MARZA-112921 format. One record per residue (C-alpha): x negated, z negated, y negated; residue in one letter. Coordinates in nm, 2 decimals, decimal comma, always signed. Layout:
N
node c1=X&c3=Z&c2=Y&residu=A
...
This chain:
337
node c1=-2,31&c3=-4,92&c2=-22,10&residu=M
node c1=-2,47&c3=-5,26&c2=-22,02&residu=I
node c1=-2,21&c3=-5,50&c2=-21,88&residu=Q
node c1=-2,23&c3=-5,87&c2=-21,95&residu=A
node c1=-2,23&c3=-6,11&c2=-21,65&residu=P
node c1=-1,88&c3=-6,20&c2=-21,53&residu=T
node c1=-1,96&c3=-6,57&c2=-21,49&residu=A
node c1=-1,91&c3=-6,77&c2=-21,81&residu=T
node c1=-2,24&c3=-6,91&c2=-21,94&residu=L
node c1=-2,29&c3=-7,28&c2=-22,02&residu=N
node c1=-2,35&c3=-7,24&c2=-22,39&residu=W
node c1=-2,51&c3=-7,58&c2=-22,44&residu=N
node c1=-2,74&c3=-7,52&c2=-22,15&residu=A
node c1=-2,83&c3=-7,18&c2=-22,29&residu=L
node c1=-2,90&c3=-7,34&c2=-22,63&residu=A
node c1=-3,13&c3=-7,60&c2=-22,47&residu=E
node c1=-3,32&c3=-7,31&c2=-22,29&residu=Q
node c1=-3,36&c3=-7,14&c2=-22,63&residu=V
node c1=-3,49&c3=-7,46&c2=-22,78&residu=L
node c1=-3,75&c3=-7,47&c2=-22,50&residu=D
node c1=-3,87&c3=-7,12&c2=-22,59&residu=G
node c1=-3,65&c3=-6,90&c2=-22,38&residu=Y
node c1=-3,57&c3=-6,55&c2=-22,52&residu=A
node c1=-3,21&c3=-6,46&c2=-22,43&residu=I
node c1=-3,15&c3=-6,13&c2=-22,27&residu=T
node c1=-2,93&c3=-5,84&c2=-22,38&residu=E
node c1=-2,67&c3=-5,92&c2=-22,12&residu=A
node c1=-2,65&c3=-6,29&c2=-22,23&residu=E
node c1=-2,63&c3=-6,19&c2=-22,60&residu=A
node c1=-2,35&c3=-5,95&c2=-22,51&residu=L
node c1=-2,16&c3=-6,22&c2=-22,34&residu=Q
node c1=-2,16&c3=-6,43&c2=-22,66&residu=I
node c1=-2,00&c3=-6,16&c2=-22,87&residu=V
node c1=-1,75&c3=-6,08&c2=-22,59&residu=R
node c1=-1,66&c3=-6,44&c2=-22,51&residu=A
node c1=-1,29&c3=-6,53&c2=-22,53&residu=P
node c1=-1,17&c3=-6,69&c2=-22,85&residu=D
node c1=-1,10&c3=-7,02&c2=-22,68&residu=E
node c1=-1,48&c3=-7,06&c2=-22,63&residu=Q
node c1=-1,56&c3=-7,00&c2=-23,00&residu=L
node c1=-1,60&c3=-7,37&c2=-23,09&residu=L
node c1=-1,82&c3=-7,44&c2=-22,79&residu=D
node c1=-2,04&c3=-7,14&c2=-22,89&residu=I
node c1=-2,07&c3=-7,26&c2=-23,25&residu=L
node c1=-2,15&c3=-7,61&c2=-23,13&residu=S
node c1=-2,43&c3=-7,47&c2=-22,92&residu=A
node c1=-2,56&c3=-7,24&c2=-23,20&residu=A
node c1=-2,56&c3=-7,54&c2=-23,43&residu=Y
node c1=-2,80&c3=-7,73&c2=-23,19&residu=K
node c1=-3,05&c3=-7,44&c2=-23,25&residu=I
node c1=-2,98&c3=-7,42&c2=-23,62&residu=R
node c1=-3,02&c3=-7,80&c2=-23,67&residu=H
node c1=-3,34&c3=-7,81&c2=-23,47&residu=K
node c1=-3,51&c3=-7,57&c2=-23,71&residu=H
node c1=-3,32&c3=-7,62&c2=-24,04&residu=F
node c1=-3,14&c3=-7,95&c2=-24,03&residu=G
node c1=-2,85&c3=-7,97&c2=-24,27&residu=K
node c1=-3,01&c3=-7,75&c2=-24,53&residu=T
node c1=-2,88&c3=-7,43&c2=-24,69&residu=V
node c1=-3,09&c3=-7,18&c2=-24,88&residu=Q
node c1=-2,92&c3=-6,99&c2=-25,16&residu=L
node c1=-3,00&c3=-6,63&c2=-25,27&residu=Y
node c1=-2,90&c3=-6,46&c2=-25,59&residu=Y
node c1=-2,87&c3=-6,08&c2=-25,60&residu=L
node c1=-2,94&c3=-5,85&c2=-25,89&residu=M
node c1=-2,83&c3=-5,48&c2=-25,87&residu=N
node c1=-3,12&c3=-5,36&c2=-26,09&residu=A
node c1=-3,03&c3=-4,99&c2=-26,05&residu=K
node c1=-2,68&c3=-4,88&c2=-25,96&residu=S
node c1=-2,55&c3=-4,56&c2=-25,81&residu=G
node c1=-2,74&c3=-4,23&c2=-25,85&residu=L
node c1=-2,87&c3=-4,25&c2=-25,48&residu=C
node c1=-2,95&c3=-3,93&c2=-25,29&residu=P
node c1=-2,88&c3=-4,08&c2=-24,95&residu=E
node c1=-2,55&c3=-4,04&c2=-24,76&residu=D
node c1=-2,50&c3=-4,39&c2=-24,60&residu=C
node c1=-2,13&c3=-4,40&c2=-24,51&residu=S
node c1=-2,08&c3=-4,76&c2=-24,60&residu=Y
node c1=-2,23&c3=-4,75&c2=-24,94&residu=C
node c1=-2,04&c3=-4,71&c2=-25,27&residu=S
node c1=-2,37&c3=-4,60&c2=-25,43&residu=Q
node c1=-2,44&c3=-4,30&c2=-25,20&residu=S
node c1=-2,42&c3=-3,94&c2=-25,30&residu=K
node c1=-2,11&c3=-3,89&c2=-25,09&residu=I
node c1=-1,92&c3=-4,19&c2=-25,23&residu=S
node c1=-1,63&c3=-4,13&c2=-25,47&residu=E
node c1=-1,60&c3=-4,50&c2=-25,55&residu=A
node c1=-1,57&c3=-4,59&c2=-25,91&residu=E
node c1=-1,88&c3=-4,80&c2=-25,98&residu=I
node c1=-2,12&c3=-4,86&c2=-26,27&residu=P
node c1=-2,41&c3=-4,62&c2=-26,26&residu=K
node c1=-2,73&c3=-4,69&c2=-26,45&residu=Y
node c1=-3,10&c3=-4,66&c2=-26,42&residu=N
node c1=-3,34&c3=-4,95&c2=-26,38&residu=F
node c1=-3,23&c3=-5,24&c2=-26,60&residu=L
node c1=-3,42&c3=-5,36&c2=-26,90&residu=S
node c1=-3,67&c3=-5,64&c2=-26,88&residu=R
node c1=-3,43&c3=-5,87&c2=-27,07&residu=D
node c1=-3,15&c3=-5,81&c2=-26,83&residu=K
node c1=-3,37&c3=-5,87&c2=-26,52&residu=I
node c1=-3,50&c3=-6,19&c2=-26,67&residu=L
node c1=-3,14&c3=-6,30&c2=-26,75&residu=E
node c1=-3,05&c3=-6,25&c2=-26,38&residu=G
node c1=-3,35&c3=-6,47&c2=-26,29&residu=A
node c1=-3,23&c3=-6,74&c2=-26,52&residu=R
node c1=-2,89&c3=-6,74&c2=-26,36&residu=L
node c1=-3,05&c3=-6,75&c2=-26,01&residu=A
node c1=-3,25&c3=-7,06&c2=-26,12&residu=H
node c1=-2,94&c3=-7,23&c2=-26,27&residu=E
node c1=-2,75&c3=-7,17&c2=-25,95&residu=R
node c1=-3,01&c3=-7,35&c2=-25,74&residu=N
node c1=-3,12&c3=-7,03&c2=-25,56&residu=S
node c1=-3,45&c3=-7,03&c2=-25,38&residu=K
node c1=-3,49&c3=-6,65&c2=-25,40&residu=T
node c1=-3,41&c3=-6,38&c2=-25,65&residu=Y
node c1=-3,33&c3=-6,05&c2=-25,49&residu=C
node c1=-3,39&c3=-5,73&c2=-25,70&residu=M
node c1=-3,22&c3=-5,43&c2=-25,55&residu=V
node c1=-3,22&c3=-5,06&c2=-25,65&residu=I
node c1=-3,02&c3=-4,77&c2=-25,52&residu=S
node c1=-3,27&c3=-4,50&c2=-25,42&residu=A
node c1=-3,43&c3=-4,33&c2=-25,13&residu=R
node c1=-3,74&c3=-4,51&c2=-25,25&residu=G
node c1=-3,89&c3=-4,63&c2=-25,57&residu=P
node c1=-4,03&c3=-4,41&c2=-25,84&residu=S
node c1=-4,37&c3=-4,48&c2=-26,00&residu=E
node c1=-4,19&c3=-4,61&c2=-26,30&residu=R
node c1=-3,98&c3=-4,85&c2=-26,09&residu=E
node c1=-4,27&c3=-4,98&c2=-25,89&residu=I
node c1=-4,46&c3=-5,04&c2=-26,22&residu=A
node c1=-4,16&c3=-5,23&c2=-26,36&residu=A
node c1=-4,14&c3=-5,46&c2=-26,06&residu=V
node c1=-4,52&c3=-5,52&c2=-26,09&residu=E
node c1=-4,48&c3=-5,63&c2=-26,45&residu=A
node c1=-4,16&c3=-5,84&c2=-26,39&residu=L
node c1=-4,25&c3=-6,04&c2=-26,08&residu=V
node c1=-4,53&c3=-6,25&c2=-26,22&residu=P
node c1=-4,32&c3=-6,33&c2=-26,53&residu=E
node c1=-4,02&c3=-6,44&c2=-26,33&residu=I
node c1=-4,22&c3=-6,66&c2=-26,10&residu=K
node c1=-4,40&c3=-6,83&c2=-26,39&residu=E
node c1=-4,08&c3=-6,89&c2=-26,59&residu=K
node c1=-3,84&c3=-6,98&c2=-26,31&residu=Y
node c1=-4,04&c3=-7,07&c2=-26,00&residu=D
node c1=-3,83&c3=-6,84&c2=-25,78&residu=L
node c1=-3,93&c3=-6,65&c2=-25,46&residu=K
node c1=-3,89&c3=-6,28&c2=-25,51&residu=I
node c1=-3,73&c3=-6,04&c2=-25,26&residu=C
node c1=-3,75&c3=-5,67&c2=-25,35&residu=A
node c1=-3,51&c3=-5,41&c2=-25,20&residu=C
node c1=-3,64&c3=-5,07&c2=-25,32&residu=L
node c1=-3,56&c3=-4,83&c2=-25,03&residu=G
node c1=-3,82&c3=-4,66&c2=-24,81&residu=L
node c1=-4,18&c3=-4,76&c2=-24,88&residu=L
node c1=-4,52&c3=-4,62&c2=-24,78&residu=D
node c1=-4,82&c3=-4,84&c2=-24,72&residu=Q
node c1=-4,96&c3=-4,81&c2=-25,07&residu=D
node c1=-4,63&c3=-4,91&c2=-25,23&residu=Q
node c1=-4,60&c3=-5,21&c2=-25,00&residu=A
node c1=-4,96&c3=-5,32&c2=-25,08&residu=N
node c1=-4,88&c3=-5,30&c2=-25,45&residu=R
node c1=-4,57&c3=-5,52&c2=-25,41&residu=L
node c1=-4,79&c3=-5,78&c2=-25,22&residu=K
node c1=-5,05&c3=-5,77&c2=-25,50&residu=A
node c1=-4,80&c3=-5,85&c2=-25,77&residu=C
node c1=-4,65&c3=-6,15&c2=-25,59&residu=G
node c1=-4,34&c3=-6,02&c2=-25,41&residu=V
node c1=-4,27&c3=-6,27&c2=-25,13&residu=D
node c1=-4,03&c3=-6,06&c2=-24,92&residu=R
node c1=-3,91&c3=-5,71&c2=-24,89&residu=V
node c1=-3,55&c3=-5,64&c2=-24,78&residu=N
node c1=-3,49&c3=-5,33&c2=-24,58&residu=H
node c1=-3,20&c3=-5,35&c2=-24,34&residu=N
node c1=-3,20&c3=-5,18&c2=-24,00&residu=V
node c1=-2,82&c3=-5,19&c2=-24,05&residu=N
node c1=-2,72&c3=-5,11&c2=-23,69&residu=T
node c1=-2,87&c3=-5,01&c2=-23,36&residu=S
node c1=-3,10&c3=-4,70&c2=-23,32&residu=A
node c1=-2,83&c3=-4,54&c2=-23,11&residu=E
node c1=-2,56&c3=-4,57&c2=-23,37&residu=H
node c1=-2,77&c3=-4,49&c2=-23,68&residu=Y
node c1=-2,69&c3=-4,12&c2=-23,70&residu=E
node c1=-2,32&c3=-4,21&c2=-23,72&residu=E
node c1=-2,37&c3=-4,38&c2=-24,06&residu=I
node c1=-2,66&c3=-4,18&c2=-24,22&residu=C
node c1=-2,82&c3=-3,84&c2=-24,18&residu=T
node c1=-3,05&c3=-3,82&c2=-24,48&residu=T
node c1=-3,31&c3=-4,05&c2=-24,33&residu=H
node c1=-3,37&c3=-4,18&c2=-23,98&residu=T
node c1=-3,37&c3=-4,52&c2=-23,81&residu=Y
node c1=-3,74&c3=-4,46&c2=-23,75&residu=E
node c1=-3,79&c3=-4,42&c2=-24,13&residu=D
node c1=-3,66&c3=-4,77&c2=-24,17&residu=R
node c1=-3,88&c3=-4,92&c2=-23,90&residu=I
node c1=-4,18&c3=-4,74&c2=-24,06&residu=S
node c1=-4,10&c3=-4,92&c2=-24,39&residu=T
node c1=-4,08&c3=-5,26&c2=-24,21&residu=L
node c1=-4,42&c3=-5,19&c2=-24,05&residu=N
node c1=-4,57&c3=-5,11&c2=-24,39&residu=A
node c1=-4,43&c3=-5,44&c2=-24,52&residu=V
node c1=-4,57&c3=-5,63&c2=-24,23&residu=R
node c1=-4,91&c3=-5,47&c2=-24,26&residu=N
node c1=-4,92&c3=-5,56&c2=-24,63&residu=A
node c1=-4,87&c3=-5,92&c2=-24,55&residu=G
node c1=-4,52&c3=-5,95&c2=-24,70&residu=I
node c1=-4,24&c3=-6,13&c2=-24,51&residu=E
node c1=-3,96&c3=-5,91&c2=-24,37&residu=I
node c1=-3,60&c3=-5,95&c2=-24,48&residu=C
node c1=-3,39&c3=-5,73&c2=-24,26&residu=S
node c1=-3,04&c3=-5,74&c2=-24,12&residu=G
node c1=-2,74&c3=-5,52&c2=-24,09&residu=G
node c1=-2,37&c3=-5,46&c2=-24,13&residu=I
node c1=-2,10&c3=-5,54&c2=-23,87&residu=I
node c1=-1,78&c3=-5,33&c2=-23,87&residu=G
node c1=-1,91&c3=-4,97&c2=-23,91&residu=M
node c1=-1,75&c3=-4,84&c2=-23,59&residu=G
node c1=-2,03&c3=-4,96&c2=-23,37&residu=E
node c1=-1,99&c3=-5,11&c2=-23,02&residu=Q
node c1=-2,07&c3=-5,46&c2=-22,91&residu=D
node c1=-2,39&c3=-5,34&c2=-22,76&residu=I
node c1=-2,50&c3=-5,19&c2=-23,09&residu=D
node c1=-2,46&c3=-5,53&c2=-23,26&residu=V
node c1=-2,67&c3=-5,70&c2=-22,98&residu=V
node c1=-2,94&c3=-5,43&c2=-22,99&residu=R
node c1=-2,97&c3=-5,48&c2=-23,37&residu=M
node c1=-3,03&c3=-5,85&c2=-23,32&residu=A
node c1=-3,29&c3=-5,78&c2=-23,05&residu=L
node c1=-3,46&c3=-5,52&c2=-23,28&residu=Q
node c1=-3,49&c3=-5,78&c2=-23,55&residu=L
node c1=-3,64&c3=-6,02&c2=-23,30&residu=R
node c1=-3,90&c3=-5,75&c2=-23,21&residu=E
node c1=-4,00&c3=-5,69&c2=-23,57&residu=V
node c1=-4,01&c3=-6,07&c2=-23,63&residu=R
node c1=-3,80&c3=-6,06&c2=-23,94&residu=A
node c1=-3,83&c3=-6,39&c2=-24,13&residu=E
node c1=-3,50&c3=-6,35&c2=-24,29&residu=S
node c1=-3,18&c3=-6,19&c2=-24,15&residu=I
node c1=-2,88&c3=-6,11&c2=-24,38&residu=P
node c1=-2,57&c3=-6,04&c2=-24,18&residu=L
node c1=-2,31&c3=-5,84&c2=-24,37&residu=N
node c1=-1,95&c3=-5,77&c2=-24,27&residu=F
node c1=-1,84&c3=-5,43&c2=-24,39&residu=L
node c1=-1,65&c3=-5,43&c2=-24,72&residu=I
node c1=-1,43&c3=-5,12&c2=-24,69&residu=P
node c1=-1,47&c3=-4,97&c2=-25,03&residu=I
node c1=-1,22&c3=-4,71&c2=-25,15&residu=E
node c1=-1,40&c3=-4,38&c2=-25,19&residu=G
node c1=-1,65&c3=-4,43&c2=-24,91&residu=T
node c1=-1,62&c3=-4,27&c2=-24,56&residu=P
node c1=-1,57&c3=-4,61&c2=-24,40&residu=L
node c1=-1,29&c3=-4,72&c2=-24,64&residu=A
node c1=-1,04&c3=-4,73&c2=-24,36&residu=D
node c1=-1,24&c3=-4,95&c2=-24,12&residu=N
node c1=-1,05&c3=-5,27&c2=-24,08&residu=Q
node c1=-1,15&c3=-5,37&c2=-23,73&residu=D
node c1=-1,30&c3=-5,72&c2=-23,78&residu=L
node c1=-1,15&c3=-6,06&c2=-23,74&residu=N
node c1=-1,31&c3=-6,40&c2=-23,83&residu=P
node c1=-1,35&c3=-6,51&c2=-23,46&residu=R
node c1=-1,56&c3=-6,20&c2=-23,38&residu=Y
node c1=-1,76&c3=-6,24&c2=-23,70&residu=C
node c1=-1,84&c3=-6,60&c2=-23,61&residu=L
node c1=-1,95&c3=-6,50&c2=-23,26&residu=K
node c1=-2,19&c3=-6,24&c2=-23,40&residu=T
node c1=-2,34&c3=-6,50&c2=-23,63&residu=L
node c1=-2,38&c3=-6,73&c2=-23,33&residu=A
node c1=-2,54&c3=-6,46&c2=-23,12&residu=M
node c1=-2,79&c3=-6,38&c2=-23,39&residu=F
node c1=-2,89&c3=-6,75&c2=-23,40&residu=R
node c1=-2,94&c3=-6,75&c2=-23,02&residu=F
node c1=-3,15&c3=-6,43&c2=-23,04&residu=V
node c1=-3,35&c3=-6,54&c2=-23,35&residu=N
node c1=-3,35&c3=-6,92&c2=-23,32&residu=P
node c1=-3,60&c3=-7,01&c2=-23,60&residu=D
node c1=-3,53&c3=-6,72&c2=-23,84&residu=R
node c1=-3,35&c3=-6,77&c2=-24,17&residu=E
node c1=-3,00&c3=-6,63&c2=-24,10&residu=L
node c1=-2,79&c3=-6,55&c2=-24,40&residu=R
node c1=-2,41&c3=-6,50&c2=-24,43&residu=I
node c1=-2,41&c3=-6,20&c2=-24,66&residu=A
node c1=-2,16&c3=-5,94&c2=-24,80&residu=G
node c1=-1,80&c3=-5,95&c2=-24,68&residu=G
node c1=-1,78&c3=-6,31&c2=-24,57&residu=R
node c1=-1,51&c3=-6,38&c2=-24,82&residu=E
node c1=-1,30&c3=-6,10&c2=-24,68&residu=I
node c1=-1,36&c3=-6,12&c2=-24,30&residu=H
node c1=-1,43&c3=-6,49&c2=-24,25&residu=L
node c1=-1,17&c3=-6,60&c2=-24,51&residu=G
node c1=-1,07&c3=-6,97&c2=-24,46&residu=S
node c1=-1,31&c3=-6,99&c2=-24,16&residu=M
node c1=-1,63&c3=-6,90&c2=-24,35&residu=Q
node c1=-1,74&c3=-7,26&c2=-24,37&residu=C
node c1=-1,78&c3=-7,24&c2=-23,99&residu=L
node c1=-2,04&c3=-6,97&c2=-24,03&residu=G
node c1=-2,28&c3=-7,24&c2=-24,16&residu=L
node c1=-2,30&c3=-7,38&c2=-23,81&residu=Y
node c1=-2,50&c3=-7,08&c2=-23,72&residu=A
node c1=-2,64&c3=-6,96&c2=-24,05&residu=A
node c1=-2,86&c3=-7,16&c2=-24,28&residu=N
node c1=-2,85&c3=-6,93&c2=-24,58&residu=S
node c1=-2,60&c3=-6,75&c2=-24,80&residu=M
node c1=-2,57&c3=-6,55&c2=-25,12&residu=F
node c1=-2,42&c3=-6,72&c2=-25,42&residu=V
node c1=-2,25&c3=-6,50&c2=-25,68&residu=G
node c1=-2,17&c3=-6,13&c2=-25,66&residu=D
node c1=-2,31&c3=-5,85&c2=-25,43&residu=Y
node c1=-2,42&c3=-5,51&c2=-25,53&residu=L
node c1=-2,09&c3=-5,34&c2=-25,65&residu=T
node c1=-1,84&c3=-5,60&c2=-25,52&residu=T
node c1=-1,76&c3=-5,95&c2=-25,63&residu=E
node c1=-1,83&c3=-6,27&c2=-25,43&residu=G
node c1=-1,63&c3=-6,59&c2=-25,46&residu=Q
node c1=-1,70&c3=-6,83&c2=-25,74&residu=A
node c1=-2,03&c3=-7,02&c2=-25,71&residu=A
node c1=-1,85&c3=-7,35&c2=-25,75&residu=E
node c1=-1,65&c3=-7,27&c2=-25,44&residu=A
node c1=-1,97&c3=-7,21&c2=-25,25&residu=D
node c1=-2,12&c3=-7,54&c2=-25,36&residu=Y
node c1=-1,80&c3=-7,73&c2=-25,27&residu=K
node c1=-1,80&c3=-7,57&c2=-24,92&residu=M
node c1=-2,16&c3=-7,66&c2=-24,86&residu=I
node c1=-2,09&c3=-8,02&c2=-24,97&residu=E
node c1=-1,77&c3=-8,06&c2=-24,77&residu=E
node c1=-1,95&c3=-7,94&c2=-24,46&residu=M
node c1=-2,21&c3=-8,21&c2=-24,50&residu=G
node c1=-2,50&c3=-7,97&c2=-24,58&residu=F
node c1=-2,74&c3=-7,98&c2=-24,87&residu=V
node c1=-2,88&c3=-7,70&c2=-25,09&residu=V
node c1=-3,26&c3=-7,69&c2=-25,07&residu=T
node c1=-3,53&c3=-7,48&c2=-25,23&residu=K
node c1=-3,81&c3=-7,64&c2=-25,03&residu=N
node c1=-4,02&c3=-7,44&c2=-24,79&residu=E
node c1=-4,01&c3=-7,73&c2=-24,54&residu=E
node c1=-3,66&c3=-7,82&c2=-24,42&residu=C
node c1=-3,61&c3=-8,18&c2=-24,33&residu=V
node c1=-3,42&c3=-8,22&c2=-24,01&residu=V
node c1=-3,16&c3=-8,50&c2=-24,02&residu=G
């Protein structure tokens, strides 16, 4: 296993190097997540220098719509919608046009920049691709939202069709490191996921890809996931913290604490300095009263519920953003100040 340097890094100096174009190493990233808790505020302060340089005090909001729930043939251990899950969740095929448009209306009302349409599947059927092709132009015309589609594994033709209908981003998470992937899924490979990301990039669509912390991985797996996302040049990185759902194989995983979660967010900011970093699922559980500190590293968050679990009230999110001195923006250009 790679060992971090024994000497403590100067976090502010490292942040200045990153702002000058330096790409931090695996060992340096590892030292961030392994830093003692008494260094947490210094690490967050340094991460905020990087965040502020690229995004100022702005926060981008995302709204998630579970457009097709359950019924998935994959065996991802963390997922309540997988074929091996015994979790009691709603199960339904692709939602009607009216319900998808209602979700877009809510996204617009909640000041979201991006509307995320997600389906549970290995990959989209022809019917599902056609439905997305029909819906995306209508949503963009009515509500002026960016569209992120999360449809499972994609081939090049499917990615090209999503580009043609106006999809701005495709979400397909790497979830963990290549080395740990077989521990959480066996019905497809890590390479399958990278192939989908390559198809998305080749189609000219922005990549949204992140992962989940707390699935029994080692620190090095978290770091290598961050480095992989730097390699694929993901424009948007959602970082989830495992929600241990009863009925899934990882239901008993309870290893996270808020200090570690904040260090991982900071590490992702150091590794991917100018990328949109989003606090995603599980923040309410694992960051708790400290989740506001996550915005010193991240510049984006989901508002509302997740796929099969509830988030905190949108009003609480707006209050947190305001009390931290940040502002919600839907603009492409973030004003530093």
